[in-house]
VEXDO-401908 format. One record per atom (N, C-alpha, C, O, CB): x, y, z. Coordinates in steps of 0.2 Angstrom, whole numbers, plus 5000, padded with zeros to 4 digits. Each point is the difference from the previous one (the first is absolute). Glycine has a CB too. Layout:
<marzas>
XYZ...
</marzas>
This chain:
<marzas>
508654035087499750025006499349995000499749985005501250104997498849944992499249995000499849935000499549985003500550134990500449855004499849935000500149975007499649965002500850034986500150035015500149975007499450035005499749965004501550044994498550065001499550025003499349974999499649985004501050134996499349874993499549964998499949935003499549985002500550094987500649905011500149935003499850005007499749965003501250014989499450085012499950015007499250015001499849975005501450084997498549994994499350015001499649944999499549995004500750134992500049844999499649944998500149955006499549975002500750054986500449975015500149955005499650035007499749965003501450014992498950095006499650035005499349985000499649995005501250114996498949914993499349984999499949935001499449985003500550114988500549875007499949925001500049995007499649965003501050014986499950065015500149985007499450035004499749975004501550044995498550054998499450035003499449954999499649995005500950134994499449864995499549954999500049945004499549985002500550064986500649935012500149945004499850015007499749965003501250004990499450105010499850015007499350025001499749985005501450064996498649994994499250015000499649945000499649995004500650114990500049855002499749935000500049975007499549985002500850014986500350015015500149965006499650045006499649975004501549994992498950115003499750045006499249994999499749995005501350094995498849924994499249994999499849935002499450005003500650094988500449865008499849935002500050005007499549975003501049984987500050085014500049995007499450045003499749985005501650014995498650074997499450045003499449964999499550005004501150114993499349864997499449964999499949945005499549995002500650044986500549945013499949945005499850035007499649975004501349974990499450125008499850035007499250025000499749995005501550054996498649984993499350025000499549945000499550005003500850104990500049845005499649945000499949985008499549985002500949984986500250055016500049985007499550055003499749985005501549984995498750104998499550055003499349994997499650045002501450045000498949874994499449984997499750064995499450014999500449925011500750114988499850054995500149974993500550024996499850085012499349864990500149964994500050044993500349984996499249925011500050154993500050034993500650044999500350004994498550015008501550035003500650044999500649954999500450014996499150085011500549854996500549955000500049974992500649994998499349995015499550014985500049984993500350044995500349984995498749965008500950134998500250054995500850005001500350004994498650075007501349945005500850005000500349944997500550004997499350065014499949884990500449944998499949994992500549984997499249965014499850094986499950004993500650054997500349984995498449995006501450085003500550054997500749975001500450014996498850095007500949865002500649975001500249954995500549994998499450035014499549944986500149954995500250034993500549964997498649975009500750124992500250044994500850015000500349984995498550075004501449975007500750025000500449935001500649994996499250125009500049844998500449945001500049964994500549974999499150035013499950014984500049964993500650034996500349964997498450025004501350094999500650034996500749985002500449994996498850105002500849905009500749985003500149935000500549975002499550135005499549864991500049925000500249985007500449955000499950054988499450025017500249985007499449955001499550015003501050105001499749824994499449955001499849985007499449995001501149974988500050045015499849985007499650065003499549985004501649964998499050124997499650065002499349994997499550025003501550054999499049914991499450004997499549945003499450015001501250034989499849915012499649945003499750035007499449985001501449934994499550125009499850035006499450054998499550005004501649995002498950054989499550044998499449974998499450025002501450064995499249874999499549964998499649965006499449995000501250004988499949985016499749975006499650055004499549985003501449944997499350145001499750055004499350024996499550015004501650045000498949954990499350024996499649945001499450015001501250064991499649875008499649945002499750005007499549985001501249954991499750095013499850015006499450055001499649995004501649975000498950094992499550065000499349974998499550015003501450084995499249874996499449974997499749955005499449995001501050034987500049945015499849955005499650035006499549985002501449954995499450135006499750035005499350034998499650015004501550025001498849994989499450034997499549944998499550014998501150094998499649845005499649944999499949994992499649974998499850045013501150024985500049994993500549954998500550014997499250115002500149815003500549954999500249984993500649994999498949975011500050044985500349994993500550054998500549994996498449965001501050125005500550054998500649995004500650014997498550075001500949895008500649995004500449954996500650005000498950035011500249914987500349954996500450024994500649984999498549945005500650134993500450034994500750035002500549994997498450044997501050015012500750035002500549955003500650014999498750095004500449855000500549955003500349964994500649985000498750015010500350004985500349974994500650044997500549974998498449974999501050135002500550044998500650005005500650004997498550074998500849925011500550005005500449934999500650005000498850075008500349884990500349934999500450014994500649974999498549975006500750094990500350014993500750045001500549994997498450004997501150065010500550045001500549985005500650035001498750074995500549855008500449985006500649964998500049964995499050045012501650014996500649964999499849935003499649995004501250114996499649854998499949935002500149995008499749965003500750004986500050095014500150005007499450015004499949985005501350054993498450024999499450025005499449974997499450025002501250085001499449874991499449984997499649955004499450005000501150014989499849955015499749955005499650045005499549985002501449944996499450135005499650045005499450044997499550005003501650025003499050004987499450034997499449944999499450025001501450074993499449855004499549954999499749985007499449995000501349974991499750045014499749995007499550055002499549985003501549965000499150124996499650055001499350004996499550015003501550065000499149914991499549994995499549955002499450005000501350044991499649905012499649945002499650035006499449985001501549934995499450125009499650035005499450044998499450005003501650005004499150044989499550054997499449964997499450015001501450084997499449864997499549954997499649975005499449994999501450004991499649985015499649965006499550055003499449985002501649945000499250144999499550055004499450014995499550005003501550065003499149954988499550014995499549944999499450015000501450074994499549865006499649945000499649995006499449994999501549964994499450075013499649995006499450055000499549985003501549985003499150104992499550055000499449984995499450015001501550085002499349894991499549984995499649945001499450004998501450064994499549905012499649935001499950005008499949945002500750004988499350115013499950005008499349975001500049975006500750134995498849904995499449975001499849944996499549985000500150145003501049854994499849944996499949945004499649964998501250094994499449955014499949945004500349934997500650004998498450065006500649894995500249944997499950004992500049954997499949995014499950124987499850004993500650014995500350054999498650005004501449894995500650004996500050044993500550034998499749865008499150124992500050034993500250085001500250034995498849895002500950115009500250075001500750014999500350044997498849975011501349944995500750004999500249994993500550034997499749935015499549994985500149994993499950064995500450014996499349875006499850155000499850064996500550065001500250034995498649945006501550035005500550055002500649994996500450044997499249975014500649924988500649984997499950014992500550024997499749895012499350084989499950024992500050074999500250024994499149885005500450145005500050074999500750045001500150054998498749955006501749965000500650035001500649954998500349975004499250095005500649934984500549954998500750035001500150065001499149904990501249995010500850025001500150015007500650035001499450024988499649945016500250015007500649955002500049954998498850095004501649995002500549965003499749945005500449955001500450154998498749925004499749955005499449964996499649975004500750115006499849914984499449974996500049925002499549975001500750114989500449895011500049935002499749995007499749955002501350034991499250075012499750005007499250004999499749975004501450085001498750004991499250004999499749944998499549975002500650154996500349854996499749944997500049945005499549965000500950084989500149965015500049955006499550005004499749955002501550054997498650065003499450025005499449974996499549975003501150135003499349924988499449984996499949925000499549985001500650134992500549865005500049935000499849975006499649955001501350054991499350035014499949975007499250015001499749955003501550075001498650044994499250015002499649954995499549975003500850155000499949874991499649954996500149935003499449975000500850104990500349915012500149945003499549995007499749955000501550044995498950065009499549995006499350004999499649975003501350095003498949984988499350004998499849934998499449985002500750144995500349844999499849944998500149945005499649965000500750084988500249975016500149955005499449995005499849955002501450074997498550045003499450005004499449964998499649985003500950135001499549894989499449974997500049925000499549975001500450134992500749875006500149935001499649964996499649955002500850075009499550004982499649964995500449994994500450044998498650025006501049874994500449984994499950054994500550024997499549865008499450134993499850044994500350075001500350034995498749915003501150095008500350065001500750004999500350044997498849995011501249914994500749994999500250004993500550034997499649915014499550024985500150004993499950074996500450024996499349865005499850155001499950074998500650055001500250044996498549945005501550015005500650055002500649984996500350054998499349955014500649944987500649984996499950034993500550024997499749885010499250104990499950024993500050085000500250034995499149865003500450145007499950075000500750045002500150054997498749935006501649995001500650035002500649954999500349985004499150095005500849924984500549964999500750025002500549965001498950014989500750105011500650035002500150015008500550035002499650024986499449935015500050015008500649965003500049944998498750085002501750015004500649975002499849945005500549965002500250154996498749895005499849955005499549954996499749965004500450125005499949914985499649964996500249935002499549955001500450134990500749905011500249935001499649985007499949945001501350084993498750025010499649985006499349984999499749955003501050135004499049954988499349984998500149944996499549955001500150174998500949874997500149934997500049955005499849944999500850114991499849965015500149955005499349985003499949945002501250105001498450014998499349995002499749954995499649955003500350165003500249904988499749954995500349945000499649945000500250154993500949905008500349945001499849965006499949945000501150114994498849995011499749965006499449974999499849945002500750145005499149954989499349974997500249944996499649955000499850165001501149904994500149944996500349945004499849944997500550144994500049935014500349945004499449955002500149945001500950135003498449964997499549965002499849954995499949945001499750165006500449924987499849964994500649964998499949944998499350144998501449945005500649974998500149935004500349954998500350164998499349905010500149945005499349965000499949975006500950105001498849934988499449965000500249925001500649984999498850114994500149875008500149935001500349964994500449965000498750055009500650024985500249964994500250064995499850055000499549845002501050094992500350044995499450034996500050054997501149895003498450024999499450024996499650065004499850044996500149844999500150115011499650065004500450064999499850064999499749865009501250074993500550064999499950034993500050065000500849895009499250014986500050024993499350044999500050064997500749844999498850085007499350034999500050075004499750054998499749845000501050115008500050065004500350064996499850054999500349885011500550054986500350064997499750014993500050064998501049905007498649994992499650024994499450055002499950044996500449844999499550115011499450045003500350075001499650054998499849855007501250114997500350065001500150044993499850065000500849905011499650004984500150034994499350024997500050054997501049885001498550035003499450024997499750065004499650044997500249845000500350135009499750055004500450074999499750055000500049875009500950074990500450074998500449994994500649995000499550035012499649984982500349994994500550064998500449994996498649945000500950135007500450054998500650025005500350054999498749994995501049915011500550025005500749984997500149964996499150015013501350074994500749994998500349935003500549984998499750155001499449845006500249945002499749944997500149945002500050125009499549954983499749954997500549954997499949945000499250144997501549955000500549954997500349965006500149944999500150144992499949955015500349965005499549945002500249955002500550155002498749924997499549955001499949944995499949955002499550145004500749934988500049954995500649955001500049944999499450144993501249955010500649965001499949955005500249945000500550164996499049935010499849955006499549954998500049945002500250155005499349934988499549954998500449944996499849945001499350154999501349934996500449954996500449965004500149944999500050144991500249955016500449965004499649945003500249945000500450165003498849914999499649955003499749954995499949945001499850145008500249954985499849964994500549954998499949944999499450154997501449935004500549954999500149955005500149944998500550154996499349935012500149955006499449955000500149945001500650145005498749954992499449965000500049954994499849945001499650155005500849934988499949964994500749954999499949954997499350144998501349945007500749975000500149994992500349944998499650005014499950104984500250004993500650044998500050065002498749924996501850004999500650044999499850064995500450055001500349845000498850114995499950064996499750055004500250064999499649874992499950065015499750055004500650035004500050065001498949885000501650015001500650035004500450054995500250055002499849845005500050094987500350044995499750074999500350055000500049854994499050105006499650064999500150045007500150074999499149884993500950025014500150045006500750035000500050065001499249865005501350054992500750035000500050054995500450055001500149845003499250114990500050054995499750065003500250064999499849864992499450075013499650065003500450035005500050065001498949894996501450015007500450025006500650054998500250045003499549855003500650094988500550044997499850074998500350055001500349844995498850115001499750064997499750045006500050065000499849884989499850035016499750035005500249975007499649975003499450064989501649995010500249975007499650035005499850065000501449934996498749975009499650025006500449995007500249945001498750044992501150075011500449995006499649965005500249975005500350134993498849885000499649975005500349925000499949975005499150114992501249904998500249934999500749995004500550034997498949954992500649995016500749995004500449954997499849964995499650075015501249974992500549954998499849935002500149964996500850135005498849915004499749935002499549974995500049944998500250095014499450024986499549984995500349974993499849954997499450135008501349964993500349984993500449945001500149964996500050165001500249875009500449935002499549944999500249954998500650125010498649944995499549955000499849984993499949944998499650105013500550014985499849994992500649964997499849964996499550155004501349915002500649964997500049935002500149964996500550155003499349885007499949935002499549964997500149944998500350105013499049994988499549964997500249994992499849954997499350105011501250004989500250004993500549944999500049964995499850165004500749875006500449955000499749935000500249964997500750125008498649924999499749935001499649984994500049954998499950075014499850034985499649994993500549984995499949954996499250145007501549954996500549984995500249935001500149964995500350165004499849865007500249935001499549954999500249944997500650105011498649974993499449955000499850004992499949944998499850085014500350034985499750004993500650004995499849994994499250075010501649954998500650014995499850054995500049994994500349895007499550185001499750054996500550054998500450035005498549965001501250034988500550044998499950075002500550045002499749894988499250095010499850075002500250015007500250055002498949964989500749945013500150015008500850005001500250055004498749894998501550024995500750005000500350074998500450035003499649844996499750154996500350074997499850065005500550045000499449914988499550055015499950055004500449995006500250065003498649944993501449945007500550005005500650024998500450035005499049874999500850094990500750034998500050085000500550035002499749864991499250135005500050084999500050035007500350055001499049944989500349985015500050025007500649995004500150045005498749954994501649965000500549985004500750014997500550015003498849915002500750084988500650014996500549935000500550004997499550125006499749834999500449935000499949974994499449984997500450015015500850004984500049974993499749935000499849984994501250105003499149885008499749934999499350004999499749954997501250015010498750094995499350014999499950014992499549974998500350075014500650004985499950014993500249944996499649994995500750135007500249845000500149944997499549955000499849974995501450055008498549985003499449955001499450034995499649964997500850015015499550094988499450034996500149984993499649984996500350115012500849924989500149994993499949924999499849984994501050125006499349865005500049934999499249984999499949954996501250035011498550054997499349985000499550054995499449995001500849965011500150084984499650044995499649964996500249954997500750145002498449925000499549964997499650044995499649974997500449955013500050154990499650034995500450074998500550025003498449935002500850084990500350074998500050055005500550045000499149934988499950035016500050065005500549995005500350055002498549954997501449945003500549995005500750014996500550035003498849885004500850074987500650014997500150074999500650025000499349874994499650155005500150074999500350045006500350054999498749954994500949975013500450035005500750004999500450055002498749915006501249994989500749994999500250054994500650035000499449855005499650124990500150044994500150075002500450044997499049874996500150115011500150075002500650025004500350064999498549945001501549955003500650015004500650004996500550045001498949915009500650004986500649984996499849994992500149954998500550005012499250114987499849994993500549974995499949974996499350125006501449944999500649984996500249925000500349984996500150145005499449855005500149935001499549964995500249954998500250075014499150014987499449964996500050024993499849954996499650045014500950074988499950024993500850014998500350045001498550015000501449904994500750004998500050024993499649994996500649925012500450114990500250014993500649964998500549995003499150134998500249844993500649964997500550054996499850064999499349845000501450074999500550044997499850044994499749974995501249955009499150154996499750034994500550014995500649995000498850085008500449954986500450014994500050074998499450034999500449854997500850155003500050074999500150014992500449974997500150065015499250024985500150024993499950075000499750035004500049864992500550144998499950074999499650014993500149974995500950065011498550014994499650024994500350074998500150045004498949904999501150074990500350064998499550055000499450004998501349944994499550125012499550065000500250054995500349984995499650005017499850084989500150054995500750035001500350015005498550024995501649984994500650035000500050064996499650014995501049885006499850165000500050064996500750035001500449995005498350034997501450024993500750044999499850074999499650024996501049884999499750145010499950074999500750044999500549985003498550015005500950074989500650044999500050065005499650044999500449934988500450025018500150055005500450064998500649994999499249935010499950144990500450064997500450035006499750025004499450004987501549995008500550025005500450064997500450035004499649865002499850144989500450054997500050075003500450045000499449904990499750075015499950065003500650015005500150065002498749934997501649965003500550005004500750034997500550015003499049905003500450104987500650024997499950064995499450025000501049865000500150154998500050064995499849984993500349964997500650095010498549974991499749984994500450034994500049984995498950015010501450074996500450034995500649974998500350024995499150095008500949855001500749974998499949964994499549974999500850035013500350004985500049964993500549945001500450005005499350104989500249855002500549945000499649945002499550005004501550084999499349864994499749945001500049985008499649975003500750004985500350045015500149995007499550035004499749965005501550034993498750075001499550045005499349974998499649995005501150114995499249884994499349974999499949935003499549995002500550074987500649905011499949945003499950005008499649975003501249994988499550095012499950015007499350025002499749985005501650054996498550024994499350035002499549964997499450025000501150094999499649834999499549964997499549975005500149995006500749984985498650015006499549975004500249935002500449974996498750104999500649905011500249945002499449954999499550015003501450045005499149894988499549965000499949965007500549985003499750014985499250005014499849975006499549944999499550014996500850095011499949844995499649944998499749975007500449995004500249994985498850015011499749975006499749934998499649994995500150125010500549844998499849934999499549985005500250005006500949974988498450005004499449985005499949935000499949974995499650145004500549865007499949935000499549985006500050035005501149944990498449995003499549995005500149935004500049954996499250114997501049945013500149945004499449965001499450025002501550035004499149884992499449965000500349935004500549974998498950084991500249935016500249945003499449955000499450025002501350045006499449884989499549955000500049965007500549975002499650024985499450025017500049985007499549945001499450025000501050105004499949824998499549955002499850005007500550005004500049934987498950085011499850005007499649945002499749974996500350165003500149855008499849945002499750015007500350045004500549894989498650045009499750015006500149935004499849954997499350144999501149915010500149945004499449995005500049965004501250064996498350024999499449995003499649944998500149984994499850145007499849845004499749944998499250015000499749954997501349995009498750114997499350005001499750064996499450005000500849945011500250114986499650064998500450034994500649994999498950025012500150024985500350054995500050075002499650025004500049904987500950115008500250075002500150054995500349994995500149965015499450114991500250064996500550035004500050035005498849994990501849985002500650025003500350074997500150004994500249885008499850165002500450074997500749995002500249995005498850084997501449944992500749995001500450064997499850034995500049855003500750145006500450064997500649974998500449985004499150105004500749934985500649984997500550065000499750064999499749854994501250085009500550065000500649984995500349955001499350085011500650024984500649994996500550055002499850065000499549894990501350035013500550055002500550014994500249954997499650015015500450104987500450014994500650045003500050045004499149974988501549975004500650045001500150054994500149974995500449935013499550164993500250054995500750025000500350025006498550024995501549974993500750025000500150054994499749994995500649905010500050174997500150054995500850014999500350015005498650054998501349934991500750004999500250044994499650004995500449885010500550164995500350044995500649964996500449975004499250145002500449894988500549974996500250044994499750054999499949835005500950094992500250044994500750035001500349995005498550044992501550004998500750025000500150065005500549995003499649984985499450075012500150065005500049975007500350025005499250064987500049875009500049975007500649965002500250015006498649984992501549984997500649965002500650055001500449995005499249924988500450155003500550055002500050035007500550015003499550014984499349995015499950035006500249955006500350025005498850054990500849875004500249955005500749995000500349995006498749954992501450074997500749995000500350065003500550005004499549944986499750125009500350065003499850015008500450025004499550034985499649925013499850005007499649945001499450004999500550135001500449825003499749935001499450015005499649965000501549994998498950105006499550015005499350024997499549995002501350055006499349984985499450024997499649934997499450004999501150114997499949845004499749934998499349995004499549984997501749984999498950045011499449995004499450054999499449985000501449975008499450114990499550054999499649994994499450024999501350065007499649894989499749984993499549945000499749994995501350075000499049915011499649945001499650015006500250015005500649914989498550075005499550015006499649945000499749984994500450145005499749855007499649945000499550015006500150035005500849904991498550055002499450015005499549944999500149974995500150165006499349875003499549945000499350034999499950055003500949875004498850054989499350014999499649945002500249955000500150144991499049935009499649945002499350014996499850064999500749935012499349964986499350004997499649955003500249945002500350104987498849975011499649965004499449984995499850044996500550015015499449894990499449984996499549965005500349965003500450044986498750035012499549965004499549974996499750034996500550065013499749854993499549964996499549965005500249985005500750014986498550005007499549955003499949944996499850004994499650105011500849844998500049944996499649955004500149995006501050034989498549945002499649955003500449935000500249984994498750085003501249915009500449945000499649955003499650015005501450054996499049884996499649945002500549955003500650004998498550024993500749935013500449955003500349964995499649974996499750035015501349984989500449954996500050024993500149954996499549975012500350144990500150024993500550064999500050045004498849934995501650024996500550054999499750054995499749984995501249945006499050145001499750064997500550044996500450035004498749975004501050014986500550044997499850075000499450024999500949894993500150145009499950075000500650044997500549985001498850015009500550054985500550044997500150075004499550044999500349904989500750075015500150075004500450054995500649984998499449955013499750124987500350054996500150075004499550025003500049924987501150085010500250065003500050064995500049994994500749955015499450124994500150064996500749994996500449975002498950105006500749964986500650004996500650035003500050045004499349974986501349955009500650035002500450034995500049974994500149945014500150154993500450044995500750005000500350005006498850074994501349924995500750014999500250064996499750004994500549875008500250175000500150064996500850004997500449995004498750075003501049964987500650014997500150074997499550024996500649855002500450165003500150074997500750014998500549985004498650075004501049974986500750014997500150064997499550034997500549855001500650155002500150064996500149984992500249944999500450125011499349984986500149994993500749974998500149964996499050135001501449945006500749984998500149945004500649974999499750155000499349855005500249945004500550015005500349955002499449994988500450125012500550015005499849985007500449985004500050114989498949915009499849995006499349975000499650024996501150075009499149864999499349975000499849995008500549995004499749964984499250055013499749995006499549955000499550014996500750115007499849835001499549945000499749995007500450005005500349954985498750045010499649995006499749934999499550004996500350135007500449825001499749934999499749985006500250025006500749954986498649995008499649975006500049934999499849974995499550145006500949855004500049935000499649975006500150025006501049994988498449945005499749975006500549965004500449964997498550044996501050015013500449965005499649955004500349965003500650134997498549935001499649955005499250014998499850054998501149975011498849924992499350004999499749965006500149945001500050064986499450035016499749985006499350005000499750044996501349995011498649944997499350005001499850005007500449975004499449984985499650085013499850005006499249995000499750044996501350045008498749885000499349995000499750055005500250005006499949884992499550174999499750055004499449985003499950025006500650064986499149885005499349985003499749944996500249994994499650135009499949845001499749944997499250005003499950005006501349944993498450054996499349995002499749944997500149984994499850145006499849845005499749944998499350014995499650035002500849925009499650024983499550014996499649934999499450014997501350084997499549865007499649935000500449955004500650005001499050034988499949925014500349955004499949934997499650004996500150075014500749894992500049934997499849955006500350015005500550024986498849925008499849965006500549955001500149985006498850034991501549974998500549955001500750034999500150054996499249865001501250075007500750034999500349984993499949954998500350055014500150054984500349994994500749985001500450025005498950064990501049885001500749975000500550064997499850044996499849845003501050115003500550054998500549974996500449965002499450105008500249954983500449964995500750044999500449974997498649994998501150095008500650044999500549995005499949995006499550104989501349905003500549985005500250075003500150054996500349854997499750105013500250065004500650034998500150065000499349905009501150004989500750034999500050034993500550034998500049885009499050094989499950044994499850075001500050044995499849854999500050135012499850075001500550054999500649985001498549975006500750114991500550054998500350035007499750015005499650024985501449975010500350025006500350074999500550025003499849864999499450164994500250074999500650014996500350065000499249975011500849924986500550004995499849994993499749954998501150015011499250094987499850004993500550024995500450045001498449985003501249944990500550024995499850054996499450004997501049895003500050174999499850054995500350004994500050054996499850025014500549874988500449994994499650024994500250044995500649875010498650064994499650014994499850075000500050034994499649855007500250155004499850075000500650044998499950054995499349935014501450014993500650044999500249994992500250054997500249945015499549954986500249994993499550044995500250034995500249865008498950114999499550034996500250085000500050034995499149885008501050125003500250075000500650024996500050054997499549955015501049964989500650014996499950004993500350044996500449915013498950004988499850004993499750064998500150034995499849855006499650145003499650074998500550065000500050044996499049915010501450054999500550065001500550004994500150054997499749955016500549944986500550004994499750024994500350044996500349875009498850074993499650024994499950085000500150034995499449865004500350145007499950075000500750045000500050054997498949935009501649994997500750035000500250014993500350054998500049905013499649994985500250014993499750054996500350044996499949845004499250135001499650064997500350065003500050054996498949885003501350085007500350065003500650014996500150064999499449925012501049974988500650024997499950024993500350044997500249885010499050054990499850024993499850075000500250044995499549855002499950135008499850075001500650055001500050064997498949905007501650025000500650045001500450014994500150064998500049895013500050004985500350014993499650044996500350054996500249845005498950104998499550044996500150085002500050044996499249865002500750115009500150075002500650034999500150064998499249915011501349994991500750034999500050024993500250064998500349875010499250034987500150024993499550064999500250044996500049845001499250125006499650064999500350065002500050064997499149875005501350075004500450065002500550024996500150064998499749915013500649984986500550024996499850034993500350054997500449865008498750074993499750024993499650065001500050054996500049835000499650125009499450055000500150055006499650055001499749874993501250075011500050045006499649975006499749954999500550154993499849945013499749985006499350005000499750054997501250005009498749904996499349994999499650045005500350035005499949864990499250125005499650045004499849955006499750035005499950044986500549875009499849965006499349975000499750015005501150065001499049904989499349975000500049945004500549975001499250084988499749925013499949945003499749954995499550014997500450055014500549884989499749954996499849945004500449995005500350054985498849925008499949945004499949944995499850014995499650065014500849884994499949934996499749955005499849954998501250074995
</marzas>
């Protein structure tokens, strides 16, 4: 009975508190309507204490909004923003939009009050924005600032002022309008009577405004007129490289079409490889590339093709694979901790015996003849050689055979296969018409054999090379030849990615057989030692 009375009293207190919170909130809201702000603030703060305990978030949102309104009516806008932010944090998703809308109106009111006497002075608005970070209307204020900055500079109508504006306000959303003003000025020089005058016009702009962000665009336009004026393919090449790095919207499609037409006329008239190759790059038409290759006459022109298709120019003749004997060692793996040390008898000793493990190491070596089909230059070529390996782990021995007989499904579990990859990167100097030998040496390949002393079970992990490939990563011209070199090598002798690993496999098998013999001798020796002297302590021996 006492417990029931206590529970009833507790529920009554909770209901009273809840009612008290709502009543005080409603009373505070009415006091705000009557402009009794001090008393209203006290009532609402009392209501917030109760509403927090009851976790009535919607009521809390109303309470914080009310405190924000009180601060706003007192012209204490920074304090009102604190309360409005608390209201946003406690508001449910359904009413958060209404809270944000109310906050925007209050921020706009505060902004208008603080900048009422700013006039066209955009810096006042900028200072207001910096002093009040995180405003919901920040983008609206920034838009107003950008607009005032634009109007201020447009009225001056001076080229130097335009350039200064673009540099001073790189993030102004109306900056493109000022750039159009600069482009209008440029068109006067671009449409000059001759290309020499136009070239000098843009060079003068570069000299007058060396720190302008439009300096690179001006240089692109200067190169445009220099190419048309000189009609030199190398100048066209420099222009297209610069246009790729610094594109300019000022150059219209009509202007680039004129450039292509002129380039086509130069290529046909001079049979120039550079001009034909530029036409191929700009149009994608392969017959231009074929013509360019036909008229190559120096290393610089040939380099255009080598950069595009390095593997066509740098070939590998069939390599020879072999193996160098690496370090081998034999270790005694102590496994007796898995068994009862106190048991007696030879059978228990055999089962608890340590297991010899042998690792055979072989170093893959490929004798690689390399050949350059270049006719005009020697190159430093970076080549990535790759050796792909198939690794196989297999269990054998009497116990393994017995397990496979009892459960054929275990046979697949006792054999596991996966692939590995080894790489070797080399820098090799290749000259035209000369076969350059190179010895490609990879990291050592390990094969592991592990047997029990009784010879009941063994585990072997073998790795076998299955593919040898190469890739030309980079080619750098290091010297040029005035006359083309002849090519003495027959094309059908080049390496076609098929290589024989027979020699390598024979070497590895020979290494492994020799070490396995040592392993078996160790097994016999270990068995005799166990029978005569008992179980060993498990030392490690290396050979």
